[in-house]
N, CA, C and O atoms as CSV, one atom per row, in Angstrom:
chain,resi,resn,atom,element,x,y,z
A,1,MET,N,N,-15.933,-5.449,-2.351
A,1,MET,CA,C,-15.032,-5.994,-2.165
A,1,MET,C,C,-14.740,-4.594,-3.333
A,1,MET,O,O,-14.810,-3.427,-2.946
A,2,ASP,N,N,-14.532,-4.835,-4.248
A,2,ASP,CA,C,-14.177,-3.641,-5.437
A,2,ASP,C,C,-13.806,-2.651,-4.680
A,2,ASP,O,O,-12.635,-2.358,-4.923
A,3,ASN,N,N,-14.520,-1.667,-3.447
A,3,ASN,CA,C,-13.414,-1.033,-2.698
A,3,ASN,C,C,-12.171,-1.325,-2.431
A,3,ASN,O,O,-11.307,-0.451,-2.479
A,4,ILE,N,N,-11.843,-2.826,-2.051
A,4,ILE,CA,C,-11.046,-2.686,-1.525
A,4,ILE,C,C,-9.727,-2.351,-2.529
A,4,ILE,O,O,-8.599,-1.907,-2.314
A,5,ASP,N,N,-10.590,-2.879,-3.966
A,5,ASP,CA,C,-8.954,-3.707,-4.436
A,5,ASP,C,C,-8.874,-2.128,-5.333
A,5,ASP,O,O,-7.864,-1.801,-5.957
A,6,GLU,N,N,-10.040,-1.322,-5.257
A,6,GLU,CA,C,-9.857,0.400,-5.771
A,6,GLU,C,C,-8.814,0.843,-4.840
A,6,GLU,O,O,-7.723,1.248,-5.240
A,7,GLU,N,N,-9.139,0.771,-3.598
A,7,GLU,CA,C,-7.583,1.397,-2.305
A,7,GLU,C,C,-6.715,0.782,-3.088
A,7,GLU,O,O,-6.331,1.555,-3.966
A,8,TYR,N,N,-6.135,-0.483,-3.175
A,8,TYR,CA,C,-4.946,-0.901,-2.736
A,8,TYR,C,C,-4.835,-0.369,-4.410
A,8,TYR,O,O,-4.485,0.719,-3.953
A,9,ASP,N,N,-4.814,-0.153,-5.855
A,9,ASP,CA,C,-4.771,-0.396,-7.120
A,9,ASP,C,C,-4.541,1.664,-6.810
A,9,ASP,O,O,-4.057,2.474,-7.601
A,10,ARG,N,N,-4.944,1.850,-5.799
A,10,ARG,CA,C,-5.086,3.787,-6.337
A,10,ARG,C,C,-3.563,3.925,-5.254
A,10,ARG,O,O,-2.616,4.642,-5.576
A,11,PHE,N,N,-3.585,3.267,-4.235
A,11,PHE,CA,C,-2.476,3.022,-3.338
A,11,PHE,C,C,-0.437,3.214,-4.495
A,11,PHE,O,O,0.453,4.045,-4.671
A,12,MET,N,N,-0.869,1.535,-4.970
A,12,MET,CA,C,-0.018,1.165,-6.104
A,12,MET,C,C,0.278,2.224,-7.075
A,12,MET,O,O,1.500,2.376,-7.094
A,13,HIS,N,N,-0.150,2.807,-7.671
A,13,HIS,CA,C,-0.516,4.147,-8.920
A,13,HIS,C,C,0.310,5.346,-8.363
A,13,HIS,O,O,1.100,6.008,-9.036
A,14,ASP,N,N,0.026,5.539,-7.050
A,14,ASP,CA,C,0.839,6.565,-6.390
A,14,ASP,C,C,2.137,6.436,-5.970
A,14,ASP,O,O,2.948,7.360,-6.025
A,15,LEU,N,N,2.568,4.472,-5.225
A,15,LEU,CA,C,3.427,4.766,-5.353
A,15,LEU,C,C,4.283,4.559,-6.669
A,15,LEU,O,O,5.248,5.319,-6.586
A,16,ARG,N,N,4.312,4.002,-7.581
A,16,ARG,CA,C,4.494,3.950,-8.659
A,16,ARG,C,C,4.635,5.324,-9.720
A,16,ARG,O,O,5.250,5.465,-10.777
A,17,ASP,N,N,3.933,6.078,-9.072
A,17,ASP,CA,C,3.677,7.736,-9.990
A,17,ASP,C,C,4.966,8.607,-8.887
A,17,ASP,O,O,5.511,9.403,-9.652
A,18,SER,N,N,5.417,8.707,-7.907
A,18,SER,CA,C,6.379,8.317,-7.258
A,18,SER,C,C,8.257,8.252,-7.379
A,18,SER,O,O,9.276,8.887,-7.107
A,19,ALA,N,N,7.607,6.608,-8.175
A,19,ALA,CA,C,9.049,6.914,-8.279
A,19,ALA,C,C,9.271,6.877,-9.954
A,19,ALA,O,O,10.338,6.662,-10.531
A,20,LYS,N,N,8.435,7.049,-10.344
A,20,LYS,CA,C,8.617,7.812,-11.977
A,20,LYS,C,C,10.091,8.881,-11.826
A,20,LYS,O,O,10.969,9.133,-12.652
A,21,GLY,N,N,9.871,9.403,-10.219
A,21,GLY,CA,C,11.342,10.400,-10.506
A,21,GLY,C,C,11.840,10.356,-9.720
A,21,GLY,O,O,12.436,11.275,-9.158
A,22,ALA,N,N,11.771,9.431,-9.468
A,22,ALA,CA,C,13.036,8.599,-8.918
A,22,ALA,C,C,14.513,8.027,-9.657
A,22,ALA,O,O,14.264,8.016,-10.862
A,23,LYS,N,N,15.784,7.602,-9.465
A,23,LYS,CA,C,16.075,6.790,-10.204
A,23,LYS,C,C,15.510,5.529,-9.886
A,23,LYS,O,O,15.017,4.934,-10.844
A,24,SER,N,N,15.458,4.979,-8.790
A,24,SER,CA,C,14.862,3.526,-8.444
A,24,SER,C,C,13.514,3.384,-7.903
A,24,SER,O,O,12.947,4.475,-7.845
A,25,LEU,N,N,12.771,2.349,-7.463
A,25,LEU,CA,C,11.553,1.968,-6.709
A,25,LEU,C,C,12.416,1.832,-4.960
A,25,LEU,O,O,11.982,2.205,-3.870
A,26,THR,N,N,13.274,1.393,-5.183
A,26,THR,CA,C,14.545,1.088,-3.418
A,26,THR,C,C,14.345,3.280,-3.673
A,26,THR,O,O,13.186,3.494,-3.320
A,27,ILE,N,N,14.552,3.718,-3.806
A,27,ILE,CA,C,14.931,5.480,-3.327
A,27,ILE,C,C,13.149,5.684,-3.037
A,27,ILE,O,O,12.776,6.312,-2.047
A,28,THR,N,N,12.278,5.157,-3.889
A,28,THR,CA,C,11.404,5.670,-3.384
A,28,THR,C,C,10.732,4.930,-1.634
A,28,THR,O,O,10.204,5.401,-0.627
A,29,THR,N,N,11.176,3.534,-2.129
A,29,THR,CA,C,10.019,2.860,-1.109
A,29,THR,C,C,11.431,3.471,0.723
A,29,THR,O,O,10.799,3.689,1.756
A,30,ARG,N,N,12.869,3.623,0.817
A,30,ARG,CA,C,13.191,4.543,0.995
A,30,ARG,C,C,12.292,5.647,1.939
A,30,ARG,O,O,12.269,5.710,3.168
A,31,GLY,N,N,11.801,6.215,1.277
A,31,GLY,CA,C,11.578,7.629,2.020
A,31,GLY,C,C,10.034,6.874,3.037
A,31,GLY,O,O,9.318,7.575,3.753
A,32,LEU,N,N,9.848,5.419,2.842
A,32,LEU,CA,C,8.486,4.656,3.504
A,32,LEU,C,C,9.126,4.560,4.667
A,32,LEU,O,O,10.214,4.025,4.884
A,33,SER,N,N,8.265,5.209,5.555
A,33,SER,CA,C,8.407,4.585,7.337
A,33,SER,C,C,8.044,3.696,7.608
A,33,SER,O,O,6.897,3.438,7.243
A,34,PRO,N,N,9.132,2.240,8.766
A,34,PRO,CA,C,8.991,0.952,8.062
A,34,PRO,C,C,8.015,0.527,8.306
A,34,PRO,O,O,7.596,-0.561,7.913
A,35,GLU,N,N,7.200,1.654,9.323
A,35,GLU,CA,C,5.553,0.600,9.545
A,35,GLU,C,C,5.001,1.160,8.568
A,35,GLU,O,O,4.448,0.276,7.915
A,36,THR,N,N,4.838,2.202,8.081
A,36,THR,CA,C,4.174,1.926,6.565
A,36,THR,C,C,4.411,1.032,5.089
A,36,THR,O,O,3.684,0.663,4.168
A,37,PHE,N,N,5.524,0.945,5.358
A,37,PHE,CA,C,6.170,-0.241,4.399
A,37,PHE,C,C,6.032,-1.408,4.489
A,37,PHE,O,O,6.177,-1.913,3.376
A,38,GLU,N,N,5.673,-2.642,5.777
A,38,GLU,CA,C,4.695,-3.261,7.036
A,38,GLU,C,C,3.193,-3.288,6.892
A,38,GLU,O,O,2.573,-4.212,7.419
A,39,LEU,N,N,2.710,-2.570,6.379
A,39,LEU,CA,C,1.232,-2.074,6.705
A,39,LEU,C,C,1.164,-2.800,4.887
A,39,LEU,O,O,0.621,-3.884,4.677
A,40,VAL,N,N,1.781,-2.003,3.809
A,40,VAL,CA,C,1.481,-2.206,2.714
A,40,VAL,C,C,1.283,-3.495,2.151
A,40,VAL,O,O,0.326,-3.935,1.515
A,41,ARG,N,N,2.972,-4.333,2.694
A,41,ARG,CA,C,3.543,-5.865,2.842
A,41,ARG,C,C,2.191,-6.788,3.542
A,41,ARG,O,O,1.977,-7.948,3.190
A,42,GLN,N,N,1.472,-6.182,4.412
A,42,GLN,CA,C,0.490,-6.715,4.938
A,42,GLN,C,C,-0.722,-6.779,4.449
A,42,GLN,O,O,-1.620,-7.599,4.640
A,43,SER,N,N,-0.654,-5.649,3.671
A,43,SER,CA,C,-2.198,-5.637,3.113
A,43,SER,C,C,-1.779,-6.365,1.769
A,43,SER,O,O,-2.811,-6.893,1.355
A,44,GLY,N,N,-0.941,-6.580,1.073
A,44,GLY,CA,C,-1.071,-7.633,0.163
A,44,GLY,C,C,-0.775,-9.085,0.556
A,44,GLY,O,O,-1.105,-10.170,0.077
A,45,ALA,N,N,-0.032,-8.708,1.600
A,45,ALA,CA,C,-0.054,-10.885,1.577
A,45,ALA,C,C,-1.851,-10.877,2.071
A,45,ALA,O,O,-2.483,-11.812,1.579
A,46,ALA,N,N,-2.699,-9.867,3.019
A,46,ALA,CA,C,-4.092,-10.512,3.223
A,46,ALA,C,C,-4.750,-10.346,1.771
A,46,ALA,O,O,-5.812,-10.904,1.493
A,47,ARG,N,N,-4.287,-9.814,1.172
A,47,ARG,CA,C,-5.009,-9.478,-0.249
A,47,ARG,C,C,-5.378,-10.446,-1.457
A,47,ARG,O,O,-6.347,-10.536,-2.212
A,48,ALA,N,N,-4.179,-11.129,-1.307
A,48,ALA,CA,C,-3.572,-12.656,-1.591
A,48,ALA,C,C,-3.822,-13.544,-1.173
A,48,ALA,O,O,-3.913,-14.540,-1.892
A,49,SER,N,N,-4.002,-13.595,-0.119
A,49,SER,CA,C,-4.714,-14.706,0.829
A,49,SER,C,C,-6.035,-14.862,0.667
A,49,SER,O,O,-6.515,-15.864,1.198
A,50,GLY,N,N,-7.016,-13.892,-0.131
A,50,GLY,CA,C,-8.475,-13.408,-0.026
A,50,GLY,C,C,-9.059,-12.900,0.858
A,50,GLY,O,O,-10.165,-12.445,0.566
A,51,ASN,N,N,-8.606,-12.767,2.219
A,51,ASN,CA,C,-8.741,-12.311,3.196
A,51,ASN,C,C,-9.057,-11.098,3.463
A,51,ASN,O,O,-8.538,-10.338,4.281
A,52,HIS,N,N,-10.283,-10.850,2.464
A,52,HIS,CA,C,-11.290,-9.417,2.761
A,52,HIS,C,C,-11.305,-8.293,3.819
A,52,HIS,O,O,-10.904,-7.130,3.773
A,53,GLN,N,N,-11.734,-8.820,4.521
A,53,GLN,CA,C,-11.702,-7.945,6.065
A,53,GLN,C,C,-10.584,-7.368,6.591
A,53,GLN,O,O,-10.531,-6.261,7.128
A,54,LEU,N,N,-9.349,-8.440,6.364
A,54,LEU,CA,C,-8.304,-7.865,7.345
A,54,LEU,C,C,-7.270,-6.498,6.003
A,54,LEU,O,O,-6.523,-5.530,6.143
A,55,THR,N,N,-7.962,-7.377,4.686
A,55,THR,CA,C,-7.488,-6.032,3.867
A,55,THR,C,C,-7.932,-5.184,4.533
A,55,THR,O,O,-7.291,-4.541,5.365
A,56,SER,N,N,-9.660,-4.988,4.141
A,56,SER,CA,C,-9.888,-3.279,4.663
A,56,SER,C,C,-9.682,-2.879,5.404
A,56,SER,O,O,-9.594,-1.652,5.369
A,57,GLU,N,N,-9.362,-3.823,7.082
A,57,GLU,CA,C,-8.645,-2.621,8.300
A,57,GLU,C,C,-7.293,-1.861,7.599
A,57,GLU,O,O,-6.935,-0.686,7.523
A,58,LEU,N,N,-6.632,-3.386,7.045
A,58,LEU,CA,C,-5.154,-2.885,6.638
A,58,LEU,C,C,-5.376,-1.728,5.918
A,58,LEU,O,O,-5.045,-0.843,6.707
A,59,ALA,N,N,-5.799,-1.111,4.717
A,59,ALA,CA,C,-6.317,-0.188,3.745
A,59,ALA,C,C,-6.196,1.231,5.139
A,59,ALA,O,O,-5.509,2.253,5.123
A,60,LYS,N,N,-7.065,0.770,6.096
A,60,LYS,CA,C,-7.850,1.493,6.119
A,60,LYS,C,C,-6.702,2.509,6.761
A,60,LYS,O,O,-6.464,3.651,6.367
A,61,VAL,N,N,-6.030,1.782,7.886
A,61,VAL,CA,C,-4.964,1.933,8.710
A,61,VAL,C,C,-3.836,2.290,7.886
A,61,VAL,O,O,-2.867,2.758,8.483
A,62,ASN,N,N,-3.740,2.107,6.084
A,62,ASN,CA,C,-2.517,2.391,5.797
A,62,ASN,C,C,-3.164,3.781,5.622
A,62,ASN,O,O,-2.661,4.651,6.333
A,63,TYR,N,N,-4.281,4.205,4.738
A,63,TYR,CA,C,-4.777,5.755,4.994
A,63,TYR,C,C,-4.619,6.880,5.937
A,63,TYR,O,O,-4.477,8.090,5.757
A,64,GLU,N,N,-4.667,6.335,6.714
A,64,GLU,CA,C,-4.215,7.056,7.995
A,64,GLU,C,C,-2.973,7.278,8.209
A,64,GLU,O,O,-2.517,8.388,8.484
A,65,GLU,N,N,-2.374,6.326,8.110
A,65,GLU,CA,C,-1.115,6.495,8.376
A,65,GLU,C,C,-0.295,7.657,7.540
A,65,GLU,O,O,0.446,8.600,7.816
A,66,ARG,N,N,-0.952,6.938,6.150
A,66,ARG,CA,C,-0.103,8.161,4.659
A,66,ARG,C,C,-0.768,9.463,4.774
A,66,ARG,O,O,-0.211,10.246,4.005
A,67,ARG,N,N,-1.964,10.157,5.573
A,67,ARG,CA,C,-2.110,11.642,5.892
A,67,ARG,C,C,-1.807,12.205,6.198
A,67,ARG,O,O,-2.380,13.295,6.191
């Protein structure tokens, strides 16, 4: 479970770092593909609901999508 939280925190940290150079988070999120943005949304929803298995699966897909 900690690994999932660390993966999510790392992704959010990377997203915030990317946003620092942009005028707003909106500009940064426009750079994400709709598929990646949807994976982030689903991952957050799964994490909030406590579905750790789905969160882990989405984190893996999200990681592969961002590579």
